[in-house]
C-alpha positions as CSV (number, residue, x, y, z in Angstrom):
1,M,-0.1,0.0,-0.1
2,N,1.6,3.4,-1.2
3,V,-1.1,6.0,-1.0
4,F,-3.7,6.9,1.6
5,E,-6.4,6.5,-1.4
6,D,-5.7,2.9,-0.9
7,L,-7.3,3.0,2.4
8,K,-10.7,3.8,1.1
9,L,-10.9,7.2,3.2
10,D,-13.6,9.7,2.3
11,S,-12.8,12.7,0.2
12,Q,-12.9,14.9,2.9
13,L,-10.4,13.2,5.2
14,L,-8.3,12.7,2.3
15,T,-8.2,16.1,1.4
16,A,-7.1,17.0,5.1
17,I,-4.6,14.9,5.2
18,K,-3.0,16.0,1.7
19,K,-3.2,19.4,3.0
20,L,-0.7,18.3,6.0
21,G,1.5,17.4,3.4
22,L,1.0,13.6,4.0
23,T,1.0,11.4,0.8
24,K,2.1,7.6,2.2
25,P,0.8,6.1,5.1
26,T,3.0,4.8,8.0
27,Q,3.1,1.3,8.8
28,I,1.0,1.6,11.7
29,Q,-1.6,3.5,10.1
30,E,-1.4,1.0,7.0
31,K,-2.1,-1.9,9.4
32,S,-4.6,-0.4,11.9
33,I,-6.9,2.0,9.8
34,P,-8.9,-0.7,8.0
35,S,-9.8,-2.5,11.0
36,I,-10.5,0.8,12.7
37,L,-13.1,2.0,9.9
38,E,-14.7,-1.3,10.1
39,G,-15.5,-0.7,14.0
40,K,-13.3,-3.5,15.5
41,D,-11.6,-3.2,18.9
42,L,-7.6,-2.8,18.1
43,I,-4.5,-3.2,19.9
44,G,-1.6,-1.2,18.1
45,E,2.1,-1.4,19.3
46,S,3.5,1.6,17.8
47,A,6.4,4.1,19.1
48,T,5.6,7.7,19.4
49,G,5.8,9.5,16.5
50,S,4.6,6.7,14.2
51,G,1.4,8.5,13.3
52,K,-1.3,6.5,15.5
53,T,-3.1,9.7,16.1
54,L,-3.8,9.9,12.8
55,A,-5.0,6.5,12.4
56,F,-7.3,6.5,15.3
57,G,-8.5,10.0,14.1
58,C,-9.8,8.7,11.1
59,G,-12.2,6.4,13.2
60,I,-13.2,9.4,15.0
61,I,-13.8,11.5,11.9
62,K,-15.6,8.6,10.5
63,G,-18.1,7.9,13.4
64,V,-18.5,11.2,15.2
65,T,-21.1,13.5,14.2
66,P,-21.3,17.4,15.0
67,G,-23.9,18.2,17.6
68,E,-24.8,15.0,19.0
69,G,-22.8,15.2,22.1
70,L,-19.7,13.7,23.3
71,Q,-19.1,10.2,20.9
72,A,-15.3,9.9,21.3
73,L,-13.0,9.9,24.0
74,I,-9.2,9.8,24.1
75,L,-6.9,9.2,27.4
76,T,-3.4,10.3,27.6
77,P,-0.8,10.3,30.0
78,T,0.2,13.7,30.1
79,R,-1.1,17.3,29.5
80,E,1.4,17.7,26.5
81,L,0.3,14.7,24.6
82,A,-3.4,15.6,25.1
83,E,-2.8,19.1,23.8
84,Q,-0.9,17.5,20.9
85,V,-3.4,15.0,19.9
86,K,-6.5,17.7,20.0
87,V,-4.2,19.9,17.2
88,V,-3.7,16.7,15.1
89,L,-7.5,15.9,15.2
90,N,-8.5,19.6,14.6
91,Q,-6.3,19.6,11.4
92,I,-7.8,16.3,10.0
93,S,-11.5,17.2,10.8
94,Y,-11.4,21.1,9.9
95,Q,-14.1,20.4,7.2
96,K,-16.7,18.2,9.4
97,N,-16.8,21.2,12.1
98,L,-16.3,18.9,14.9
99,S,-16.0,20.2,18.9
100,I,-12.7,18.7,19.9
101,I,-11.2,19.9,23.5
102,A,-8.7,18.8,25.8
103,V,-9.1,18.3,29.3
104,Y,-6.5,18.5,32.0
105,G,-5.2,19.4,35.2
106,G,-3.0,22.1,36.3
107,V,-5.5,24.8,34.7
108,S,-8.7,26.3,35.6
109,I,-11.8,23.9,35.6
110,N,-14.4,26.2,34.6
111,P,-13.5,26.6,31.0
112,Q,-13.4,23.0,30.5
113,I,-16.8,22.7,32.2
114,H,-18.2,25.4,29.6
115,D,-16.4,23.4,26.7
116,L,-17.6,20.0,27.8
117,S,-21.2,20.9,27.4
118,K,-20.8,21.2,23.6
119,A,-17.9,18.8,22.8
120,N,-18.0,15.7,20.4
121,V,-14.3,14.7,21.1
122,V,-12.6,14.7,24.6
123,V,-8.9,14.2,24.8
124,A,-8.2,13.7,28.6
125,T,-5.9,12.8,31.3
126,P,-7.4,10.3,33.7
127,G,-7.3,12.4,36.9
128,R,-9.2,15.6,35.6
129,L,-11.5,13.3,33.4
130,L,-12.5,11.5,36.7
131,D,-12.9,15.0,38.4
132,H,-15.4,16.2,35.6
133,A,-17.2,12.7,36.3
134,Q,-17.5,13.1,39.7
135,R,-18.9,16.8,39.4
136,G,-21.4,15.5,36.8
137,T,-20.3,17.9,34.3
138,I,-19.5,15.3,31.5
139,N,-21.8,12.7,30.0
140,T,-20.4,9.7,28.8
141,S,-23.4,7.6,27.8
142,K,-23.0,8.4,24.1
143,I,-19.5,7.5,23.5
144,K,-18.9,5.4,20.5
145,L,-15.2,5.4,20.7
146,L,-12.6,5.0,23.6
147,V,-9.0,5.3,22.7
148,L,-6.2,4.8,25.3
149,D,-3.2,6.6,24.0
150,E,0.3,5.7,25.3
151,A,-1.4,3.0,27.3
152,D,1.9,1.6,28.8
153,R,3.0,4.8,30.1
154,M,-0.5,5.6,31.7
155,L,-0.3,2.3,33.5
156,D,3.7,3.1,34.6
157,M,2.6,6.3,35.9
158,G,0.0,4.6,38.2
159,F,-3.4,5.4,36.7
160,I,-4.5,1.7,36.2
161,D,-7.5,2.4,38.6
162,D,-8.7,5.8,37.2
163,V,-8.3,4.3,33.8
164,E,-10.6,1.1,34.6
165,K,-13.3,3.5,36.2
166,I,-13.3,5.5,33.1
167,I,-13.7,2.6,31.1
168,R,-16.7,1.7,33.1
169,L,-18.2,4.8,32.9
170,C,-18.6,4.2,28.9
171,P,-21.4,2.4,27.3
172,K,-20.2,-1.3,26.9
173,N,-21.5,-1.2,23.2
174,R,-18.6,1.0,22.0
175,Q,-15.5,0.3,19.9
176,T,-12.1,0.5,22.1
177,L,-8.7,1.2,21.0
178,F,-5.5,0.6,22.8
179,F,-2.0,2.2,21.2
180,S,1.2,1.5,23.2
181,A,4.9,1.5,22.6
182,T,4.8,-2.0,24.2
183,I,2.2,-4.6,25.0
184,S,2.5,-5.4,28.8
185,P,0.9,-8.4,30.5
186,Q,-1.3,-5.4,32.5
187,I,-2.4,-4.2,29.0
188,K,-3.2,-7.6,27.9
189,D,-5.2,-8.1,31.2
190,L,-7.2,-4.9,30.4
191,A,-7.6,-6.1,26.9
192,N,-9.4,-9.2,28.1
193,K,-11.5,-7.6,30.5
194,Y,-13.0,-4.6,28.3
195,M,-12.1,-5.1,24.5
196,T,-14.2,-7.6,22.2
197,N,-12.2,-9.8,20.1
198,P,-9.4,-7.2,19.3
199,V,-7.2,-7.1,16.2
200,N,-3.6,-7.0,17.1
201,V,-1.3,-5.0,15.0
202,S,2.4,-4.0,15.5
203,A,4.8,-1.5,13.8
204,T,8.2,-1.9,13.6
205,K,10.3,0.7,15.4
206,Y,10.3,4.2,13.9
207,V,14.0,4.8,14.7
208,D,16.4,3.8,11.6
209,P,19.2,1.9,13.3
210,S,21.3,2.4,10.3
211,K,21.3,6.4,10.9
212,L,21.7,6.2,14.8
213,K,24.9,6.3,16.5
214,Q,25.2,5.4,20.1
215,V,28.4,6.2,22.3
216,Y,29.1,6.3,26.1
217,Y,31.6,8.4,28.4
218,N,32.9,6.5,31.4
219,I,32.9,9.7,33.6
220,P,32.8,10.7,37.3
221,R,29.7,12.5,38.0
222,N,31.6,15.8,39.1
223,L,32.6,15.9,35.5
224,K,29.4,15.2,33.8
225,L,28.4,18.9,33.4
226,S,31.8,20.0,32.3
227,L,31.8,17.4,29.5
228,L,28.2,18.5,28.5
229,V,29.5,22.2,28.0
230,H,32.4,20.8,26.0
231,L,30.2,18.8,23.7
232,F,28.3,22.1,23.0
233,Q,31.7,23.5,22.0
234,Y,32.7,21.0,19.9
235,E,29.8,18.7,18.7
236,D,28.1,19.2,15.6
237,Y,24.5,19.6,16.7
238,G,21.2,20.6,16.0
239,L,18.3,20.5,18.4
240,I,19.1,18.5,21.8
241,M,17.1,16.5,24.1
242,I,19.0,16.0,27.5
243,F,17.5,13.5,29.8
244,C,17.7,13.4,33.6
245,N,16.1,11.0,36.1
246,T,14.7,13.8,38.5
247,R,13.2,17.3,38.5
248,K,16.0,18.6,40.9
249,T,19.0,17.6,38.2
250,V,17.1,18.9,35.4
251,D,16.8,22.4,37.1
252,F,20.4,22.1,38.2
253,V,21.6,21.3,34.6
254,V,19.6,24.1,33.0
255,K,21.1,26.7,35.3
256,N,24.6,25.6,34.8
257,L,24.3,25.3,31.0
258,K,22.9,29.0,30.8
259,A,25.5,30.1,33.3
260,N,27.9,28.7,30.3
261,K,26.4,30.3,27.6
262,V,24.3,27.2,26.3
263,S,20.8,28.1,25.4
264,A,18.8,25.5,27.2
265,I,15.3,25.1,28.9
266,A,13.9,22.8,31.3
267,I,10.6,20.7,31.4
268,H,9.2,18.5,34.1
269,G,6.0,17.7,36.0
270,G,6.8,20.3,38.7
271,L,6.1,23.3,36.1
272,T,2.7,24.9,35.7
273,Q,0.9,23.7,32.3
274,N,1.3,27.1,30.9
275,K,5.2,27.0,31.7
276,R,5.6,23.5,29.9
277,T,3.5,24.7,26.9
278,R,5.5,28.2,26.7
279,T,8.6,25.6,26.8
280,M,7.8,23.4,24.2
281,E,6.7,26.2,21.9
282,L,10.1,27.6,22.1
283,F,12.0,24.4,21.5
284,N,9.8,23.7,18.5
285,K,10.7,26.9,16.8
286,G,14.4,26.3,17.5
287,K,14.5,29.4,19.9
288,V,16.6,27.2,22.3
289,D,19.5,24.2,21.5
290,A,18.7,22.4,24.5
291,L,15.6,20.8,26.1
292,V,16.3,19.2,29.4
293,C,13.8,16.8,30.8
294,T,12.7,14.1,32.8
295,D,10.8,11.1,31.0
296,V,7.8,13.3,31.2
297,A,8.9,14.5,27.9
298,A,10.4,11.2,26.4
299,R,7.0,9.5,25.6
300,G,3.9,11.0,23.7
301,L,5.7,14.3,22.5
302,D,6.3,14.3,18.9
303,V,9.1,16.6,18.5
304,G,10.5,16.7,15.1
305,G,14.4,17.8,14.2
306,I,16.4,16.2,17.2
307,S,19.7,15.7,16.4
308,H,21.1,14.5,19.6
309,I,20.0,12.7,22.9
310,C,21.8,13.0,25.8
311,N,21.5,10.8,28.6
312,Y,22.8,13.0,31.6
313,D,21.6,10.2,34.0
314,I,21.0,6.7,32.8
315,P,17.3,5.6,33.2
316,N,16.2,2.9,35.6
317,D,14.2,1.2,33.4
318,P,15.6,-0.2,30.3
319,N,12.5,0.5,28.2
320,D,12.8,4.1,29.0
321,Y,16.2,4.2,27.6
322,V,14.3,3.0,24.0
323,H,12.0,5.6,24.3
324,R,14.4,8.3,24.8
325,I,16.6,7.1,22.0
326,G,13.5,7.1,19.8
327,R,13.3,10.8,19.5
328,T,16.1,11.2,17.1
329,A,17.2,9.3,13.7
330,R,13.6,9.6,12.2
331,A,12.4,10.0,9.0
332,G,15.7,9.2,7.2
333,E,17.2,11.9,9.4
334,K,20.7,11.0,11.2
335,G,20.9,11.2,14.9
336,K,23.2,10.3,18.1
337,V,22.8,9.4,21.4
338,I,25.5,10.3,24.0
339,N,25.3,8.5,27.2
340,L,27.5,10.0,30.3
341,V,27.9,6.8,32.6
342,G,29.1,7.8,36.0
343,D,29.6,5.4,38.7
344,K,26.2,5.4,40.0
345,D,25.0,4.7,36.4
346,Y,26.7,1.4,36.1
347,G,24.0,-1.1,37.1
348,N,21.4,1.1,34.8
349,F,23.7,0.8,31.8
350,S,24.4,-2.8,32.2
351,R,20.7,-3.7,32.3
352,I,20.3,-1.7,29.0
353,L,23.2,-3.6,27.4
354,D,21.9,-6.9,28.4
355,E,18.2,-6.4,27.4
356,Y,19.3,-4.8,23.9
357,R,22.4,-6.8,22.7
358,T,21.6,-5.9,19.4
359,F,22.6,-2.4,20.2
360,S,26.1,-1.1,19.4
361,I,27.1,1.6,21.9
362,E,30.7,2.5,21.2
363,R,32.8,3.8,24.2
364,V,34.5,7.0,23.6
365,E,37.4,8.6,25.5
366,K,37.1,11.5,28.1
367,P,38.6,14.5,26.3
368,Q,40.5,17.0,28.2
369,L,38.1,19.0,29.9
370,E,38.0,22.5,31.6
371,R,36.6,22.3,34.9
372,I,33.8,24.7,35.3
373,V,32.7,26.7,38.2
374,F,28.9,25.4,39.4
375,I,26.2,27.6,40.5
376,N,24.9,25.3,42.9
377,P,28.4,23.6,44.0
378,S,26.6,21.3,46.9
379,F,24.4,19.8,44.5
380,N,25.2,15.8,44.4
381,N,28.2,16.5,45.8
382,Q,29.5,18.1,42.6
383,R,32.9,19.5,43.8
384,R,33.8,16.7,46.2
385,P,36.6,14.7,45.0
386,M,36.0,11.1,44.3
387,R,37.2,8.8,46.9
388,R,38.1,5.8,44.4
389,K,38.4,5.4,40.7
390,Q,36.0,2.8,39.2
391,S,36.1,1.3,35.7
392,Y,33.7,0.1,33.5
393,N,33.9,-2.6,31.1
394,G,30.6,-3.1,29.4
395,H,29.7,-4.0,25.8
396,N,31.4,-1.8,23.1
């Protein structure tokens, strides 16, 4: 299948897709859209950025009628993803005049209450959706289509009970779609409980391994920031995402990069929604060089043009490593992953190498570094000398 016309989409939807500059469906679109249009339940295994929003959006455009109340509900793990999905759905439904709104916490609930009274499609995070349900400000009795987007991430974030409550609020006679980067046992259990003979489809990884270079530096933690500043001076880069494991580390890295004349900005769950939205706008428009983030930004955000991923901290879960590096080497573009492996990272890094033995992660020798002065020298003992040297003999 080479073009969207082969998927037998209606003329309005084809016009909207063409307006977006899309001509060829992605693998997940090609595999899932026919079943979605037939009204079947479906489990789609697909990475962020692979086009799944358009896939389930086709079902929404076909099945939802303007002016007849709330008929489609999409659950997402984060506010950013809720907004992102809303934007895509509005783009492909502009000729149908559907009322599509995003509902999430961190902002005033009153405008949402007003908008819900006339909404046809709601994209929501679980907590705020349940808040509306408890207030009686949302009517779920007419929902025809329920979508769990980034289902594994929602379950990882502890939303399983909320998700089940929401599913039970919807009519039993509905179409249910799960999209997830990985299909965990929990997702299979949910499917068994709440789906009817679901179709299972899977797309290959969106990242092109042949264009992705992965390297690591074995470096003491007190030199990580010095190396990061050095890389900004000597590495040929475009947009960079720098991942940290905690909010505190994110804020520390951003402050010190700025102090060393690197244009950096932070995003994590501790920021207000307006701040997070503004941050993503600046990064997407290329106004800053580096987005420093926790894993809240690793999943669900479809950010294009990322040339480098830097793991300042190695993630605890090997799956999170894959989700992080999946931000680069897309759509035929080259990408590079730089891992800063300190003594506290050895265990996490070893688990990644054991889990993904096909990865080729090359060790790079630490360059001669100029020690920099930290704004917050007490953070994580940054200025205390290492008591003993440790070496790491992992896979090359």
